[in-house]
C-alpha positions in Angstrom: -43.6 24.3 139.3 -43.1 28.0 139.1 -39.8 29.1 140.5 -41.5 31.1 143.3 -38.1 31.7 145.0 -37.0 34.0 142.2 -39.3 36.7 143.6 -37.3 36.6 146.8 -33.9 37.1 145.0 -31.8 40.1 146.1 -31.7 42.9 143.5 -28.9 42.3 141.0 -28.5 38.6 141.5 -29.0 36.8 138.1 -31.5 34.0 137.8 -29.0 32.0 135.6 -25.3 31.7 135.2 -23.3 31.0 132.1 -21.3 27.8 132.7 -19.7 28.2 129.2 -17.6 31.1 130.5 -14.8 28.5 131.1 -13.9 25.5 129.0 -12.7 23.6 132.1 -11.6 24.1 135.7 -8.0 24.3 134.3 -9.1 27.3 132.2 -10.5 29.0 135.3 -7.3 28.4 137.2 -4.9 29.5 134.5 -6.9 32.7 134.0 -6.4 33.6 137.6 -2.7 32.6 137.6 -2.2 35.0 134.7 -4.5 37.8 135.9 -3.3 37.9 139.5 0.3 36.6 139.0 1.9 39.1 141.4 -0.8 38.8 144.2 -0.7 36.3 147.1 -2.9 33.3 146.6 -2.3 31.3 149.8 -0.7 31.8 153.1 0.2 29.1 155.7 2.2 29.8 158.9 3.2 33.2 157.6 4.6 31.8 154.3 2.9 33.3 151.2 2.5 31.7 147.8 1.6 34.0 144.9 -0.6 33.1 142.0 2.5 33.2 139.8 4.4 30.8 142.1 1.4 28.5 142.2 1.3 28.6 138.4 5.0 27.6 138.2 5.0 25.0 140.9 1.8 23.3 139.6 3.3 23.2 136.0 6.4 21.5 137.4 4.4 18.9 139.3 2.0 18.4 136.4 4.9 17.8 134.0 6.4 15.2 136.3 3.1 13.4 136.6 2.7 13.4 132.8 6.2 12.0 132.5 5.1 8.9 134.3 2.8 7.8 131.5 -0.5 8.1 133.3 -3.4 8.0 130.8 -5.7 11.0 130.4 -8.3 11.0 133.2 -6.1 8.8 135.5 -7.0 9.2 139.2 -4.5 10.8 141.5 -5.2 10.9 145.2 -4.3 13.8 147.5 -3.9 13.0 151.2 -3.0 16.3 152.7 -4.3 18.7 155.3 -4.5 22.5 154.6 -0.9 23.1 153.7 0.6 25.0 150.7 1.3 21.7 149.0 -2.5 21.1 148.6 -3.3 23.8 146.0 -0.1 23.0 144.1 -1.0 19.3 143.9 -4.6 19.9 143.1 -3.8 22.4 140.3 -1.0 20.1 139.0 -3.4 17.1 138.7 -6.0 19.1 136.9 -3.6 20.8 134.5 -2.0 17.5 133.6 -5.4 16.1 132.5 -6.0 13.9 135.5 -8.8 13.4 138.1 -8.4 14.5 141.7 -9.4 12.0 144.4 -9.5 13.8 147.8 -8.6 11.7 150.8 -9.1 12.5 154.5 -5.5 12.3 155.9 -6.9 10.8 159.1 -8.4 7.8 157.4 -7.6 4.4 158.8 -5.9 1.8 156.6 -9.2 0.1 156.0 -10.9 3.4 154.8 -7.9 4.4 152.7 -7.7 1.1 151.0 -11.3 1.1 150.0 -11.1 4.6 148.5 -7.9 3.9 146.5 -9.1 0.6 145.2 -12.6 1.9 144.4 -11.2 4.9 142.5 -8.5 3.0 140.8 -6.0 5.7 141.9 -2.5 5.2 140.3 -0.7 7.9 142.3 -1.0 9.6 145.7 0.5 12.7 147.2 0.7 12.3 151.0 2.1 14.3 154.0 4.8 12.2 155.7 2.8 12.2 158.9 0.3 9.9 157.2 2.7 7.9 155.1 2.5 4.9 157.4 -1.2 4.5 156.5 -0.3 4.4 152.8 2.5 1.9 153.5 0.0 -0.5 155.1 -2.3 -0.6 152.0 -0.1 0.1 149.0 0.4 -3.5 148.0 -3.4 -4.0 147.7 -4.0 -1.0 145.4 -3.1 0.1 141.9 -1.0 3.0 143.1 2.4 3.0 141.3 3.6 6.5 142.3 3.9 7.9 145.9 4.9 11.5 146.5 5.7 12.3 150.1 5.5 15.9 151.3 6.9 17.3 154.6 5.5 20.3 156.5 8.5 22.4 155.6 8.6 21.8 151.9 7.3 25.2 150.7 8.0 27.2 153.8 11.4 28.5 152.6 14.8 28.3 154.2 14.2 31.0 156.8 10.8 30.3 158.4 11.0 32.3 161.6 11.5 31.0 165.1 7.8 30.1 165.7 7.4 28.3 162.3 10.7 26.4 162.8 9.4 25.3 166.2 6.2 24.1 164.7 7.9 22.2 161.9 10.3 20.5 164.3 7.4 19.6 166.6 5.5 18.1 163.7 8.6 16.2 162.5 8.8 14.5 165.9 5.2 13.3 165.5 5.8 11.5 162.2 5.3 7.8 162.7 8.0 5.6 161.1 7.3 4.3 157.6 9.0 2.5 154.8 8.1 3.4 151.2 11.3 2.6 149.2 9.9 3.7 145.9 8.4 7.0 147.1 9.6 10.3 145.8 9.8 13.5 147.9 7.7 16.5 147.0 10.8 18.6 146.5 12.4 16.1 144.2 9.2 16.0 142.0 9.3 19.8 141.7 13.0 19.8 140.9 12.6 17.0 138.2 9.5 18.7 136.9 11.3 22.0 136.4 13.4 20.3 133.7 10.2 19.1 131.9 7.4 20.9 130.0 3.8 20.5 130.9 2.0 19.4 127.8 -1.4 21.1 127.2 -4.4 18.8 127.4 -7.8 18.9 125.9 -10.4 19.2 128.6 -14.1 19.9 128.4 -17.2 20.2 130.6 -17.8 16.5 130.5 -14.4 15.4 131.7 -14.1 14.3 135.4 -12.4 16.8 137.6 -13.0 15.2 141.0 -14.1 11.9 142.6 -15.5 13.3 145.8 -16.1 10.4 148.2 -19.2 10.3 150.3 -21.1 7.6 152.2 -24.0 5.6 150.9 -27.0 3.4 151.9 -24.8 0.3 151.1 -22.4 1.3 153.9 -19.4 1.8 151.7 -18.1 5.1 150.6 -19.0 6.1 147.0 -17.3 8.5 144.6 -19.5 11.4 143.5 -18.4 12.1 139.9 -17.9 15.9 139.7 -17.3 17.1 136.2 -15.4 20.2 135.2 -18.9 21.7 134.5 -20.1 21.0 138.0 -17.2 22.8 139.7 -17.3 25.8 137.3 -21.0 26.1 137.8 -20.9 26.2 141.5 -18.1 28.7 141.7 -20.0 31.1 139.4 -23.3 30.5 141.2 -21.8 31.4 144.5 -19.9 34.3 143.2 -23.2 35.6 141.6 -25.0 35.1 144.9 -22.5 36.9 147.0 -22.4 40.0 144.7 -18.9 41.2 145.8 -18.3 44.7 144.6 -14.8 45.9 143.5 -12.7 46.0 146.6 -10.0 48.5 147.7 -8.2 45.6 149.4 -7.7 41.9 148.5 -10.4 39.6 149.8 -9.1 37.3 152.5 -10.8 33.9 152.7 -10.5 31.8 155.8 -9.7 28.2 154.9 -10.0 26.4 158.2 -12.3 23.6 156.9 -10.3 20.9 155.2 -9.7 21.3 151.5 -10.5 17.6 151.0 -14.1 18.5 152.0 -16.1 19.8 149.0 -17.4 22.8 151.0 -14.0 24.3 151.6 -12.7 23.2 148.2 -15.4 25.1 146.2 -16.1 28.1 148.5 -12.5 28.8 149.7 -10.1 27.4 147.2 -11.9 27.8 143.8 -14.0 30.8 144.5 -11.1 32.5 146.2 -8.8 31.9 143.3 -11.5 32.9 140.7 -11.8 36.3 142.6 -8.1 36.8 143.1 -8.4 36.4 146.9 -6.0 35.3 149.5 -6.7 32.0 151.2 -5.6 31.7 154.8 -4.8 28.0 155.3 -5.3 26.6 158.8 -3.7 23.1 159.0 -5.3 22.3 162.4 -8.5 24.2 163.2 -8.9 22.2 166.4 -6.1 24.3 167.9 -8.5 27.2 168.6 -5.9 29.4 170.3 -3.5 29.0 167.4 -6.3 29.6 164.9 -7.3 32.9 166.7 -3.7 34.1 166.5 -3.7 33.6 162.8 -7.1 35.3 162.4 -5.7 38.4 164.2 -3.1 38.9 161.5 -5.5 39.4 158.6 -8.5 41.5 157.6 -10.8 38.6 157.0 -13.7 39.0 154.5 -15.1 35.6 153.8 -15.5 33.0 156.6 -17.0 29.7 155.6 -17.4 27.4 158.7 -19.5 24.7 160.3 -21.6 25.3 163.4 -19.1 23.5 165.7 -16.2 25.8 164.6 -18.3 29.0 165.1 -19.2 27.7 168.5 -15.6 26.9 169.5 -14.5 30.3 168.5 -17.2 32.0 170.4 -16.0 30.2 173.5 -12.5 31.5 173.2 -11.9 34.7 175.1 -9.2 36.0 172.7 -11.5 35.7 169.7 -13.8 38.2 171.2 -11.0 40.8 171.2 -10.5 40.6 167.4 -11.5 43.4 164.9 -14.5 42.1 162.9 -15.0 45.3 160.8 -13.7 43.6 157.6 -15.9 40.5 157.9 -18.3 40.5 154.9 -19.7 37.0 154.5 -19.9 34.3 157.2 -21.2 31.2 155.5 -22.7 28.3 157.5 -22.9 24.9 155.9 -22.0 21.2 156.3 -24.4 20.8 159.2 -27.4 22.7 160.6 -26.5 26.0 162.2 -27.9 26.3 165.7 -30.0 29.3 166.6 -28.1 29.9 169.9 -24.7 29.9 168.0 -26.0 32.2 165.3 -27.4 34.7 167.8 -24.1 34.8 169.7 -22.1 35.2 166.5 -24.3 38.1 165.4 -24.1 39.8 168.8 -20.3 39.5 168.9 -19.3 40.2 165.2 -22.3 42.2 163.9 -22.6 39.7 161.1 -25.3 37.1 160.6 -24.3 33.6 159.7 -25.6 33.0 156.1 -26.7 29.4 156.2 -26.7 27.3 153.1 -27.3 23.7 152.0 -25.8 21.2 149.8 -23.6 18.1 149.7 -20.8 16.4 147.8 -23.2 15.4 145.0 -24.1 19.1 144.4 -20.5 20.5 144.3 -21.8 21.4 147.1 -24.0 24.5 147.3 -27.7 24.2 146.2 -29.4 26.8 148.4 -28.3 29.8 150.4 -29.9 32.5 152.5 -29.8 36.1 151.2 -26.5 37.8 152.1 -28.3 40.9 153.4 -30.2 39.1 156.2 -29.9 40.8 159.6 -30.7 37.8 161.7 -30.8 34.0 161.7 -33.7 32.6 159.6 -33.8 29.0 160.5 -34.1 28.1 156.8 -31.6 26.8 154.3 -32.5 29.8 152.1 -33.3 30.0 148.4 -32.1 27.9 145.4 -29.1 29.6 143.9 -29.0 30.8 140.2 -29.6 28.0 137.6 -30.9 25.7 140.3 -34.3 24.0 140.6 -35.7 22.6 143.8 -38.7 20.3 144.3 -40.3 18.8 147.3 -41.3 15.2 146.4 -43.5 12.5 148.1 -42.6 8.9 148.3 -43.8 8.3 144.8 -41.6 11.0 143.4 -44.5 13.4 142.8 -44.3 17.1 143.8 -46.2 17.9 147.0 -48.3 21.1 147.4 -46.5 24.2 148.8 -46.2 24.0 152.6 -46.2 20.2 152.8 -43.2 18.1 153.8 -41.4 15.9 151.3 -37.9 14.9 150.1 -35.8 17.7 148.8 -34.6 17.2 145.2 -32.1 19.3 143.4 -31.5 19.9 139.7 -28.8 22.2 138.2 -25.4 22.3 136.4 -23.7 21.7 139.8 -25.3 18.3 140.3 -22.9 15.3 139.9 -22.9 13.0 136.8 -23.5 10.1 139.1 -21.6 7.7 141.4 -18.3 6.2 140.2 -18.9 2.7 138.9 -22.2 2.4 140.7 -25.0 2.7 138.1 -27.5 1.1 140.6 -26.8 3.7 143.3 -27.0 6.5 140.7 -30.4 5.3 139.4 -31.7 5.2 143.0 -30.7 8.8 143.7 -31.7 10.5 140.4 -35.2 11.1 139.0 -35.9 10.6 135.2 -35.9 14.4 134.7 -32.5 14.9 136.3 -33.3 15.8 140.0 -30.9 14.5 142.7 -32.9 13.1 145.6 -31.1 14.4 148.7 -32.6 12.1 151.4 -33.5 15.2 153.5 -37.1 16.1 154.2 -38.1 19.8 153.9 -40.9 22.3 153.6 -40.9 25.3 151.2 -42.9 28.4 152.1 -44.7 30.8 149.8 -41.6 32.9 149.4 -39.5 30.0 148.2 -37.5 29.5 151.5 -37.0 25.9 152.5 -36.7 24.5 156.0 -35.3 21.1 156.7 -37.6 19.1 159.1 -36.2 15.6 159.1 -33.7 13.3 157.4 -35.1 10.5 155.2 -31.9 8.6 155.3 -30.2 7.3 158.4 -27.1 9.4 157.8 -25.5 11.1 160.8 -23.8 14.5 160.5 -20.9 15.0 163.0 -19.4 18.5 162.7 -20.3 18.6 159.1 -19.0 15.2 158.2 -21.3 12.4 157.0 -21.3 9.2 159.0 -23.2 6.3 157.6 -24.6 3.8 160.1 -24.1 0.8 157.8 -20.4 1.4 157.6 -20.0 1.8 161.4 -22.3 -1.2 162.1 -20.3 -3.3 159.6 -17.0 -2.5 161.5 -18.5 -3.2 164.9 -20.2 -6.4 163.8 -16.7 -7.8 162.8 -15.7 -7.7 166.5 -15.8 -11.3 167.8 -17.6 -10.2 171.0 -20.5 -8.6 169.2 -23.7 -10.4 168.2 -25.8 -7.5 166.9 -25.3 -3.8 166.6 -27.4 -0.7 165.6 -26.0 2.8 165.1 -27.9 6.0 165.3 -27.2 9.7 165.6 -28.1 11.6 168.8 -28.1 15.3 169.5 -24.8 16.8 170.7 -24.3 20.4 171.7 -20.7 20.4 170.4 -20.9 18.4 167.1 -24.6 18.7 166.2 -24.9 15.0 166.3 -22.9 12.2 167.8 -22.7 8.5 167.1 -24.4 6.1 169.5 -24.3 2.3 169.3 -26.7 -0.3 170.7 -24.9 -3.6 171.1 -26.1 -7.1 171.8 -23.1 -9.0 173.2 -21.9 -12.4 172.0 -19.2 -12.3 174.7 -20.8 -11.4 178.0 -17.5 -9.9 179.3 -17.2 -7.4 176.4 -16.7 -3.8 177.7 -17.3 -0.3 176.4 -13.6 0.4 176.6 -12.7 -2.7 174.5 -15.2 -1.6 171.8 -13.9 2.0 171.8 -10.3 0.7 171.5 -11.4 -1.5 168.5 -13.0 1.5 166.9 -9.9 3.6 167.3 -8.1 1.3 164.8 -10.9 0.9 162.3 -12.7 4.3 162.2 -11.5 7.8 161.7 -12.3 10.1 164.6 -15.6 11.6 163.5 -17.1 8.2 162.9 -16.2 6.7 166.3 -19.1 6.2 168.7 -19.4 8.6 171.6 -22.0 6.5 173.4 -22.4 2.7 173.6 -25.4 1.0 175.2 -25.6 -2.7 175.7 -28.9 -4.4 175.3 -30.3 -7.9 175.5 -32.1 -7.5 172.1 -32.7 -4.9 169.4 -36.1 -4.0 167.9 -36.7 -5.6 164.5 -39.3 -5.9 161.7 -41.1 -9.2 161.1 -38.4 -10.0 158.6 -35.6 -9.3 161.0 -34.4 -5.9 159.9 -33.2 -3.8 162.9 -35.4 -0.7 163.4 -33.0 2.2 163.8 -35.9 4.7 163.7 -37.5 3.0 166.7 -34.3 3.4 168.6 -34.1 7.1 167.6 -37.7 7.6 168.7 -36.9 6.0 172.0 -34.1 8.5 172.6 -36.2 11.4 171.5 -38.9 10.5 173.9 -36.5 9.9 176.8 
């Protein structure tokens, strides 16, 4: 099909990007470390880390990892929130020639064990607050090296009264753990300082990240993101945003977790590529604390999900901030709601630029024009070097204006799923398009609107929840006979998880099930609603009909 969306491109945005500008993600990072050595790269709780310091610290940690005899391409997990140790660890792993496996620090032992075993991770870098989770699963994994970080590691000896208070408070919240062979983050840096990081040969086809996402099988799968994929998406987004030379350093808000692909690419990598300052927010749920941090900086780039924008809008102190420096407010991870977008525009004077993508597309595939003056209700246009097709159930392209499954092709599309050739084959067309599972309609100007979700995936505050996984956990409860899981609209999180349960034990209560979920599912996967039923709707072969349950709720 003709790329009709190119006619709607803003003036000056190229139709293609040159992914060969960099040999690897490491090449991109090292260019920025050298080019911006004296500038601040990250700030967390008032402690700044320059590009030069990030260069030095990541060399030290990378040299230490190499000294442990890990083979090229070995998987190293990072289980950290948005703290200064994250960019150090991420850059160290890549520069040492290894693959980053991002892990949600709030994962339960069951979830963590699956990811470590599936990825074959041989090392993990974890904040001490979550070390007890690692302890519970370590013996069942291939992990041989555990590095434990503390909140104060990189905050310096004098941190200021407020930061000292926060660090002491966090320290009190650390659950007891026992990892006798673990090494402290500080010790790794000290030992690494006496070693030399050995240069490694990396190319576009080497694996940079295993970015875990859910799947139709109910287990989390690793999207294989090559160095090419990350480089491409950074350059695609930079080309789309068209930042002109600035009189002051661009400040990127990094409130979304760096283990999430959206924040990783848009905040961390694009920020470093452009010599920006990333403002790290370890706990964005603390909205008053978040607002106090925002007040300290002239923010330029603000990537967020709908729920975060909404939470800020409902904080009185946020409304008092100066928004004159805000340049780009990106919305992704979940659908942006019109009411939230309208309120944001009225308060800040900036429209939320909604985009679309997923872990499998590194993540951005489409974005609205940066010069929009109001909310469009679409996911925008395919970004440079990206093709988008709307397919019917037979994989054929539908006529313009008709609904079908959105399929994406471009240099940012993953190489496939880690060790899951069958799942890769299901998700890719013969000519290289990734089938997203979302149903959309493209108009005559090339803008696409999402109208439905083909898969049963639920999106809670930008995080994917897969019903099969939740159902598998609930079904293991001895008091449950049958269970079905669907997403229902929620004004705070976009969607919420709802369970329909047929009891085996007639005395089973909602409270008992919720308590069970607390130990088996991370917070965003836990059900918000539970409805007990005598039976669940099924097909003539006994398959539970989730769609019928969704339709019932929609009609209610």
